[in-house]
Each structure stands twice: as C-alpha cells, then as structure tokens.
N, CA, C and O atoms as CSV, one atom per row, in Angstrom:
chain,resi,resn,atom,element,x,y,z
A,1,MET,N,N,0.822,-1.165,0.010
A,1,MET,CA,C,-0.042,0.034,-0.022
A,1,MET,C,C,0.889,1.263,0.009
A,1,MET,O,O,1.893,1.313,0.719
A,2,ALA,N,N,0.507,2.190,-0.765
A,2,ALA,CA,C,1.303,3.442,-0.879
A,2,ALA,C,C,0.926,4.403,0.208
A,2,ALA,O,O,-0.247,4.615,0.514
A,3,GLU,N,N,1.921,4.959,0.766
A,3,GLU,CA,C,1.699,5.972,1.874
A,3,GLU,C,C,1.401,7.364,1.221
A,3,GLU,O,O,2.022,7.764,0.236
A,4,VAL,N,N,0.476,8.023,1.794
A,4,VAL,CA,C,0.161,9.405,1.347
A,4,VAL,C,C,1.020,10.351,2.241
A,4,VAL,O,O,0.920,10.385,3.468
A,5,LYS,N,N,1.855,11.098,1.520
A,5,LYS,CA,C,2.757,12.031,2.246
A,5,LYS,C,C,2.006,13.310,2.599
A,5,LYS,O,O,1.382,13.953,1.755
A,6,LYS,N,N,2.095,13.656,3.910
A,6,LYS,CA,C,1.470,14.870,4.372
A,6,LYS,C,C,2.233,16.075,3.930
A,6,LYS,O,O,3.455,16.023,3.791
A,7,GLU,N,N,1.533,17.169,3.704
A,7,GLU,CA,C,2.205,18.432,3.344
A,7,GLU,C,C,3.063,18.913,4.476
A,7,GLU,O,O,2.879,18.510,5.624
A,8,ASN,N,N,3.965,19.742,4.169
A,8,ASN,CA,C,4.832,20.387,5.127
A,8,ASN,C,C,3.969,21.176,6.139
A,8,ASN,O,O,2.931,21.722,5.765
A,9,TRP,N,N,4.392,21.237,7.411
A,9,TRP,CA,C,3.647,21.949,8.429
A,9,TRP,C,C,3.450,23.413,8.058
A,9,TRP,O,O,2.366,23.958,8.265
A,10,PHE,N,N,4.469,24.053,7.521
A,10,PHE,CA,C,4.407,25.488,7.151
A,10,PHE,C,C,3.366,25.681,6.027
A,10,PHE,O,O,2.615,26.656,6.052
A,11,LYS,N,N,3.316,24.787,5.071
A,11,LYS,CA,C,2.384,24.837,3.979
A,11,LYS,C,C,0.983,24.635,4.499
A,11,LYS,O,O,0.087,25.382,4.106
A,12,ARG,N,N,0.741,23.662,5.367
A,12,ARG,CA,C,-0.605,23.416,5.928
A,12,ARG,C,C,-1.054,24.684,6.709
A,12,ARG,O,O,-2.183,25.158,6.583
A,13,THR,N,N,-0.145,25.178,7.484
A,13,THR,CA,C,-0.556,26.395,8.296
A,13,THR,C,C,-0.784,27.563,7.394
A,13,THR,O,O,-1.712,28.330,7.649
A,14,GLY,N,N,-0.032,27.757,6.385
A,14,GLY,CA,C,-0.270,28.818,5.411
A,14,GLY,C,C,-1.650,28.699,4.748
A,14,GLY,O,O,-2.355,29.691,4.559
A,15,HIS,N,N,-2.022,27.428,4.392
A,15,HIS,CA,C,-3.329,27.238,3.779
A,15,HIS,C,C,-4.437,27.543,4.779
A,15,HIS,O,O,-5.462,28.119,4.415
A,16,ARG,N,N,-4.238,27.162,6.028
A,16,ARG,CA,C,-5.275,27.444,7.064
A,16,ARG,C,C,-5.427,28.975,7.275
A,16,ARG,O,O,-6.541,29.480,7.411
A,17,ILE,N,N,-4.302,29.691,7.300
A,17,ILE,CA,C,-4.384,31.127,7.508
A,17,ILE,C,C,-5.051,31.798,6.320
A,17,ILE,O,O,-5.882,32.689,6.491
A,18,ALA,N,N,-4.698,31.383,5.149
A,18,ALA,CA,C,-5.313,31.948,3.948
A,18,ALA,C,C,-6.837,31.694,3.926
A,18,ALA,O,O,-7.630,32.582,3.616
A,19,LYS,N,N,-7.210,30.443,4.268
A,19,LYS,CA,C,-8.619,30.126,4.318
A,19,LYS,C,C,-9.316,30.975,5.342
A,19,LYS,O,O,-10.415,31.458,5.069
A,20,TRP,N,N,-8.731,31.192,6.528
A,20,TRP,CA,C,-9.349,31.969,7.540
A,20,TRP,C,C,-9.627,33.408,7.057
A,20,TRP,O,O,-10.691,33.975,7.310
A,21,PHE,N,N,-8.610,33.987,6.340
A,21,PHE,CA,C,-8.743,35.342,5.849
A,21,PHE,C,C,-9.865,35.393,4.822
A,21,PHE,O,O,-10.674,36.320,4.857
A,22,ARG,N,N,-9.944,34.408,3.889
A,22,ARG,CA,C,-10.997,34.325,2.881
A,22,ARG,C,C,-12.339,34.295,3.501
A,22,ARG,O,O,-13.247,35.009,3.076
A,23,GLU,N,N,-12.492,33.441,4.549
A,23,GLU,CA,C,-13.773,33.326,5.211
A,23,GLU,C,C,-14.122,34.626,5.947
A,23,GLU,O,O,-15.276,35.053,5.935
A,24,MET,N,N,-13.132,35.250,6.582
A,24,MET,CA,C,-13.355,36.495,7.326
A,24,MET,C,C,-13.822,37.560,6.315
A,24,MET,O,O,-14.777,38.290,6.583
A,25,ARG,N,N,-13.198,37.643,5.236
A,25,ARG,CA,C,-13.562,38.644,4.239
A,25,ARG,C,C,-15.001,38.474,3.719
A,25,ARG,O,O,-15.733,39.440,3.507
A,26,SER,N,N,-15.371,37.186,3.523
A,26,SER,CA,C,-16.771,36.958,3.043
A,26,SER,C,C,-17.760,37.244,4.138
A,26,SER,O,O,-18.867,37.694,3.843
A,27,GLU,N,N,-17.417,37.004,5.401
A,27,GLU,CA,C,-18.370,37.328,6.469
A,27,GLU,C,C,-18.457,38.884,6.661
A,27,GLU,O,O,-19.531,39.413,6.946
A,28,LEU,N,N,-17.363,39.566,6.508
A,28,LEU,CA,C,-17.402,41.054,6.657
A,28,LEU,C,C,-18.256,41.672,5.576
A,28,LEU,O,O,-18.823,42.743,5.791
A,29,LYS,N,N,-18.371,41.043,4.424
A,29,LYS,CA,C,-19.237,41.588,3.363
A,29,LYS,C,C,-20.703,41.480,3.716
A,29,LYS,O,O,-21.548,42.180,3.158
A,30,LYS,N,N,-20.996,40.583,4.660
A,30,LYS,CA,C,-22.427,40.371,5.037
A,30,LYS,C,C,-22.835,41.365,6.168
A,30,LYS,O,O,-24.023,41.514,6.452
A,31,VAL,N,N,-21.864,42.032,6.799
A,31,VAL,CA,C,-22.172,42.950,7.886
A,31,VAL,C,C,-22.919,44.189,7.364
A,31,VAL,O,O,-22.590,44.759,6.323
A,32,VAL,N,N,-23.957,44.577,8.157
A,32,VAL,CA,C,-24.640,45.819,7.863
A,32,VAL,C,C,-24.087,46.864,8.823
A,32,VAL,O,O,-24.363,46.830,10.023
A,33,TRP,N,N,-23.323,47.768,8.294
A,33,TRP,CA,C,-22.648,48.759,9.145
A,33,TRP,C,C,-23.626,49.860,9.458
A,33,TRP,O,O,-24.407,50.254,8.592
A,34,PRO,N,N,-23.604,50.384,10.712
A,34,PRO,CA,C,-24.495,51.490,11.090
A,34,PRO,C,C,-24.147,52.798,10.428
A,34,PRO,O,O,-22.990,53.036,10.081
A,35,THR,N,N,-25.129,53.640,10.252
A,35,THR,CA,C,-24.854,54.990,9.713
A,35,THR,C,C,-24.305,55.850,10.811
A,35,THR,O,O,-24.367,55.476,11.982
A,36,TRP,N,N,-23.740,57.052,10.444
A,36,TRP,CA,C,-23.178,57.947,11.478
A,36,TRP,C,C,-24.249,58.464,12.412
A,36,TRP,O,O,-23.994,58.571,13.612
A,37,PRO,N,N,-25.468,58.801,11.912
A,37,PRO,CA,C,-26.477,59.200,12.883
A,37,PRO,C,C,-26.816,58.096,13.887
A,37,PRO,O,O,-27.052,58.390,15.059
A,38,GLN,N,N,-26.844,56.841,13.455
A,38,GLN,CA,C,-27.099,55.757,14.405
A,38,GLN,C,C,-26.005,55.638,15.429
A,38,GLN,O,O,-26.266,55.415,16.611
A,39,VAL,N,N,-24.763,55.789,14.969
A,39,VAL,CA,C,-23.578,55.674,15.856
A,39,VAL,C,C,-23.658,56.848,16.906
A,39,VAL,O,O,-23.415,56.633,18.094
A,40,ALA,N,N,-23.993,58.047,16.453
A,40,ALA,CA,C,-24.045,59.176,17.373
A,40,ALA,C,C,-25.206,58.987,18.388
A,40,ALA,O,O,-25.048,59.268,19.577
A,41,LYS,N,N,-26.352,58.513,17.905
A,41,LYS,CA,C,-27.478,58.244,18.812
A,41,LYS,C,C,-27.132,57.190,19.856
A,41,LYS,O,O,-27.381,57.365,21.049
A,42,ASN,N,N,-26.551,56.092,19.378
A,42,ASN,CA,C,-26.171,55.000,20.302
A,42,ASN,C,C,-25.123,55.443,21.319
A,42,ASN,O,O,-25.162,55.032,22.479
A,43,THR,N,N,-24.177,56.293,20.874
A,43,THR,CA,C,-23.147,56.828,21.725
A,43,THR,C,C,-23.779,57.701,22.856
A,43,THR,O,O,-23.397,57.600,24.022
A,44,LEU,N,N,-24.725,58.528,22.477
A,44,LEU,CA,C,-25.384,59.372,23.441
A,44,LEU,C,C,-26.190,58.537,24.444
A,44,LEU,O,O,-26.241,58.864,25.629
A,45,VAL,N,N,-26.800,57.488,23.975
A,45,VAL,CA,C,-27.525,56.565,24.921
A,45,VAL,C,C,-26.563,55.954,25.896
A,45,VAL,O,O,-26.875,55.888,27.085
A,46,VAL,N,N,-25.401,55.501,25.459
A,46,VAL,CA,C,-24.498,54.872,26.317
A,46,VAL,C,C,-23.943,55.852,27.355
A,46,VAL,O,O,-23.813,55.524,28.535
A,47,VAL,N,N,-23.616,57.068,26.884
A,47,VAL,CA,C,-23.129,58.141,27.799
A,47,VAL,C,C,-24.207,58.477,28.819
A,47,VAL,O,O,-23.889,58.591,30.003
A,48,ALA,N,N,-25.442,58.637,28.432
A,48,ALA,CA,C,-26.511,58.984,29.320
A,48,ALA,C,C,-26.703,57.875,30.410
A,48,ALA,O,O,-26.853,58.150,31.600
A,49,CYS,N,N,-26.687,56.634,29.925
A,49,CYS,CA,C,-26.802,55.463,30.883
A,49,CYS,C,C,-25.653,55.474,31.870
A,49,CYS,O,O,-25.857,55.257,33.064
A,50,ALA,N,N,-24.468,55.720,31.394
A,50,ALA,CA,C,-23.280,55.715,32.271
A,50,ALA,C,C,-23.423,56.838,33.326
A,50,ALA,O,O,-23.097,56.630,34.494
A,51,VAL,N,N,-23.896,57.985,32.925
A,51,VAL,CA,C,-24.093,59.127,33.865
A,51,VAL,C,C,-25.118,58.743,34.852
A,51,VAL,O,O,-24.923,58.957,36.048
A,52,LEU,N,N,-26.239,58.169,34.405
A,52,LEU,CA,C,-27.347,57.807,35.358
A,52,LEU,C,C,-26.873,56.745,36.364
A,52,LEU,O,O,-27.201,56.827,37.547
A,53,VAL,N,N,-26.130,55.785,35.915
A,53,VAL,CA,C,-25.608,54.752,36.817
A,53,VAL,C,C,-24.613,55.383,37.791
A,53,VAL,O,O,-24.606,55.039,38.973
A,54,GLY,N,N,-23.770,56.307,37.307
A,54,GLY,CA,C,-22.839,56.999,38.187
A,54,GLY,C,C,-23.575,57.843,39.264
A,54,GLY,O,O,-23.192,57.864,40.433
A,55,LEU,N,N,-24.617,58.514,38.826
A,55,LEU,CA,C,-25.402,59.282,39.826
A,55,LEU,C,C,-26.085,58.375,40.841
A,55,LEU,O,O,-26.169,58.723,42.019
A,56,PHE,N,N,-26.572,57.222,40.406
A,56,PHE,CA,C,-27.223,56.251,41.310
A,56,PHE,C,C,-26.186,55.789,42.359
A,56,PHE,O,O,-26.447,55.773,43.562
A,57,ILE,N,N,-25.054,55.432,41.868
A,57,ILE,CA,C,-23.974,54.922,42.779
A,57,ILE,C,C,-23.562,56.033,43.769
A,57,ILE,O,O,-23.389,55.786,44.962
A,58,TRP,N,N,-23.415,57.222,43.258
A,58,TRP,CA,C,-22.984,58.347,44.099
A,58,TRP,C,C,-24.054,58.563,45.205
A,58,TRP,O,O,-23.715,58.714,46.379
A,59,CYS,N,N,-25.358,58.575,44.805
A,59,CYS,CA,C,-26.410,58.753,45.816
A,59,CYS,C,C,-26.439,57.624,46.858
A,59,CYS,O,O,-26.607,57.852,48.056
A,60,PHE,N,N,-26.265,56.387,46.340
A,60,PHE,CA,C,-26.216,55.234,47.301
A,60,PHE,C,C,-25.055,55.361,48.263
A,60,PHE,O,O,-25.196,55.065,49.449
A,61,ASP,N,N,-23.883,55.809,47.753
A,61,ASP,CA,C,-22.697,56.005,48.573
A,61,ASP,C,C,-22.937,57.092,49.631
A,61,ASP,O,O,-22.533,56.936,50.784
A,62,MET,N,N,-23.579,58.167,49.246
A,62,MET,CA,C,-23.845,59.234,50.211
A,62,MET,C,C,-24.798,58.733,51.306
A,62,MET,O,O,-24.554,58.986,52.485
A,63,VAL,N,N,-25.848,58.047,50.951
A,63,VAL,CA,C,-26.757,57.526,51.939
A,63,VAL,C,C,-26.074,56.484,52.857
A,63,VAL,O,O,-26.256,56.479,54.074
A,64,ALA,N,N,-25.293,55.621,52.224
A,64,ALA,CA,C,-24.542,54.586,53.016
A,64,ALA,C,C,-23.595,55.239,54.001
A,64,ALA,O,O,-23.514,54.858,55.169
A,65,SER,N,N,-22.866,56.255,53.487
A,65,SER,CA,C,-21.892,56.965,54.344
A,65,SER,C,C,-22.633,57.660,55.547
A,65,SER,O,O,-22.173,57.622,56.688
A,66,ALA,N,N,-23.776,58.280,55.231
A,66,ALA,CA,C,-24.513,58.918,56.334
A,66,ALA,C,C,-25.000,57.893,57.314
A,66,ALA,O,O,-24.980,58.139,58.520
A,67,GLY,N,N,-25.444,56.734,56.829
A,67,GLY,CA,C,-25.868,55.650,57.740
A,67,GLY,C,C,-24.746,55.113,58.561
A,67,GLY,O,O,-24.955,54.843,59.744
A,68,VAL,N,N,-23.575,54.937,58.026
A,68,VAL,CA,C,-22.440,54.470,58.777
A,68,VAL,C,C,-22.025,55.524,59.854
A,68,VAL,O,O,-21.770,55.186,61.010
A,69,GLU,N,N,-21.973,56.766,59.435
A,69,GLU,CA,C,-21.642,57.858,60.395
A,69,GLU,C,C,-22.636,57.907,61.572
A,69,GLU,O,O,-22.257,58.113,62.725
A,70,LEU,N,N,-23.950,57.704,61.226
A,70,LEU,CA,C,-24.947,57.653,62.267
A,70,LEU,C,C,-24.733,56.536,63.222
A,70,LEU,O,O,-24.831,56.722,64.435
A,71,LEU,N,N,-24.433,55.336,62.686
A,71,LEU,CA,C,-24.216,54.201,63.530
A,71,LEU,C,C,-22.940,54.413,64.385
A,71,LEU,O,O,-22.932,54.014,65.549
A,72,VAL,N,N,-21.911,55.000,63.869
A,72,VAL,CA,C,-20.696,55.242,64.630
A,72,VAL,C,C,-20.952,56.265,65.694
A,72,VAL,O,O,-20.454,56.123,66.810
A,73,SER,N,N,-21.719,57.305,65.392
A,73,SER,CA,C,-21.989,58.355,66.394
A,73,SER,C,C,-22.896,57.795,67.482
A,73,SER,O,O,-22.794,58.228,68.630
A,74,LEU,N,N,-23.774,56.856,67.173
A,74,LEU,CA,C,-24.585,56.271,68.230
A,74,LEU,C,C,-23.766,55.353,69.133
A,74,LEU,O,O,-24.105,55.176,70.303
A,75,GLY,N,N,-22.695,54.769,68.603
A,75,GLY,CA,C,-21.888,53.884,69.415
A,75,GLY,C,C,-20.967,54.642,70.345
A,75,GLY,O,O,-20.453,54.042,71.289
A,76,ASN,N,N,-20.735,55.897,70.140
A,76,ASN,CA,C,-19.780,56.641,71.003
A,76,ASN,C,C,-20.478,57.070,72.235
A,76,ASN,O,O,-19.873,57.706,73.098
C-alpha cells in the first residue's frame, strides 16, 4: 500500500491562515454597518446610561456613608 505524504507543516498552516482570511472577508461583506447618525445616537444613549448609573452609585454612597456615620455616632 502506498503511503500518502502529508504536506509540510508550514504549507498546511499557510493554507489554514489563507482560508481563515478568505472566510473572514466573506463574512465582513455580510455585515450591515450602522450609519453615522445611528452611531451618534447609540453613543449618546451609552453616555446617558453611564451618567445615570454613576449618579445612582453616588447617591447610594452618600446615603450609606450617612448611615455608617450615624451608627458610629450612636456607638460613641
């Protein structure tokens, strides 16, 4: 029986990398990229949400600090 010789490791790896790039390119052609107004709107939503969460955490921290100070002052 004749043995089938495997390709060189470098050649196999090169083929795999080339195949990966071909597949990536074909997938990127399917992507629907957002328009600039959509990007701006989404960015504003993210910034607004981050500010709201920051305010919520700040308020919670102030209330918690006041509660801890009250407990400490009661203990003295």
